[in-house]
C-alpha positions as CSV (number, residue, x, y, z in Angstrom):
1,X,25.7,228.6,123.0
2,X,26.1,224.9,123.5
3,X,23.0,223.1,124.8
4,X,20.9,220.1,123.8
5,X,17.3,219.0,123.9
6,X,17.7,215.3,124.2
7,X,14.7,213.5,125.7
8,X,15.3,210.3,123.6
9,X,18.1,208.0,124.6
10,X,19.1,204.5,123.8
11,X,21.5,202.1,125.6
12,X,24.3,200.4,123.7
13,X,27.1,198.0,124.7
14,X,29.8,198.4,122.1
15,X,32.6,195.9,121.3
16,X,35.1,198.8,121.1
17,X,35.4,202.1,122.9
18,X,33.2,205.0,121.7
19,X,34.5,208.4,122.5
20,X,32.2,211.1,124.0
21,X,30.2,213.2,121.6
22,X,30.9,210.9,118.6
23,X,28.4,209.3,116.3
24,X,27.1,205.9,117.1
25,X,26.0,203.5,114.3
26,X,22.8,201.3,114.4
27,X,25.2,198.4,115.2
28,X,26.1,200.2,118.5
29,X,29.7,201.1,117.5
30,X,31.5,204.4,116.9
31,X,30.8,205.7,113.4
32,X,33.4,206.0,110.7
33,X,33.4,208.1,107.5
34,X,30.1,208.4,105.8
35,X,28.2,205.9,108.0
36,X,24.6,206.3,109.1
37,X,24.2,207.0,112.8
38,X,21.4,206.5,115.3
39,X,22.7,209.2,117.6
40,X,25.6,210.6,119.6
41,X,27.5,209.1,122.6
42,X,26.6,211.1,125.7
43,X,29.9,210.3,127.4
44,X,32.8,207.9,126.9
45,X,31.5,204.4,126.5
46,X,34.1,201.7,127.2
47,X,34.1,198.4,125.3
48,X,31.6,195.9,126.9
49,X,30.1,198.5,129.1
50,X,26.5,199.8,128.5
51,X,26.4,203.5,127.8
52,X,23.8,206.1,126.7
53,X,23.3,207.4,123.1
54,X,21.4,210.7,122.5
55,X,18.9,210.2,119.7
56,X,17.8,213.8,119.6
57,X,16.0,215.9,118.6
58,X,19.2,217.8,119.3
59,X,22.5,216.8,120.7
60,X,26.0,218.1,121.2
61,X,28.4,216.5,118.6
62,X,32.1,217.0,118.3
63,X,33.2,218.6,115.1
64,X,35.9,217.2,112.8
65,X,36.5,220.3,110.6
66,X,35.5,223.8,109.8
67,X,31.6,224.0,109.4
68,X,30.2,227.2,107.9
69,X,26.7,228.3,107.1
70,X,26.9,227.2,103.4
71,X,25.7,223.6,103.9
72,X,23.2,222.5,106.5
73,X,23.6,218.7,106.1
74,X,26.3,217.0,108.1
75,X,28.0,213.6,108.0
76,X,30.3,211.5,110.2
77,X,34.1,211.7,109.6
78,X,36.5,208.8,110.0
79,X,36.5,209.3,113.8
80,X,32.7,209.7,114.2
81,X,32.9,213.5,114.5
82,X,30.5,215.7,112.5
83,X,31.7,217.4,109.3
84,X,30.1,219.1,106.3
85,X,28.2,216.5,104.2
86,X,29.4,215.4,100.8
87,X,27.5,213.5,98.1
88,X,27.2,209.7,98.6
89,X,27.4,209.8,102.4
90,X,24.7,209.4,105.0
91,X,23.3,212.6,106.4
92,X,23.6,212.1,110.2
93,X,22.6,215.6,111.4
94,X,21.6,219.1,110.3
95,X,23.2,222.3,111.3
96,X,21.1,224.5,113.5
97,X,20.8,228.1,112.1
98,X,23.6,230.2,113.4
99,X,25.7,227.3,114.6
100,X,29.2,227.0,113.0
101,X,32.6,225.5,113.9
102,X,36.0,227.1,113.5
103,X,37.6,223.6,113.2
104,X,38.1,220.1,114.7
105,X,37.4,219.5,118.4
106,X,34.6,222.0,118.9
107,X,31.3,221.1,120.4
108,X,28.2,222.0,118.3
109,X,24.5,221.5,118.9
110,X,22.9,219.8,115.9
111,X,19.6,218.3,114.9
112,X,20.1,214.5,114.9
113,X,19.0,212.6,111.8
114,X,18.5,208.8,112.0
115,X,19.0,207.7,108.4
116,X,20.1,204.5,106.6
117,X,23.0,205.2,104.3
């Protein structure tokens, strides 16, 4: 089931395009590997155009790899997609019980975590 509970939103005007369902940093740009995120781009946000970021509590985030039930913490990959967390990286979301991903490009509901590095 893919849904989201997202009453909290924030507007950003990025200097470069942010793809839909990708992590957005506190600087208002698309996240890269291991970066902290404020939330997830609701739709494609073009450079210089104001767009909406879902801050949670849950949001739909594109996955960048296989996500199983062994680790609940998630991080951003090099393209702002959510992947299984590894030590030394910011936790940007937590996996909702029962939610998994067979690989990159799937949409997964997660609990959004705003954290600094």
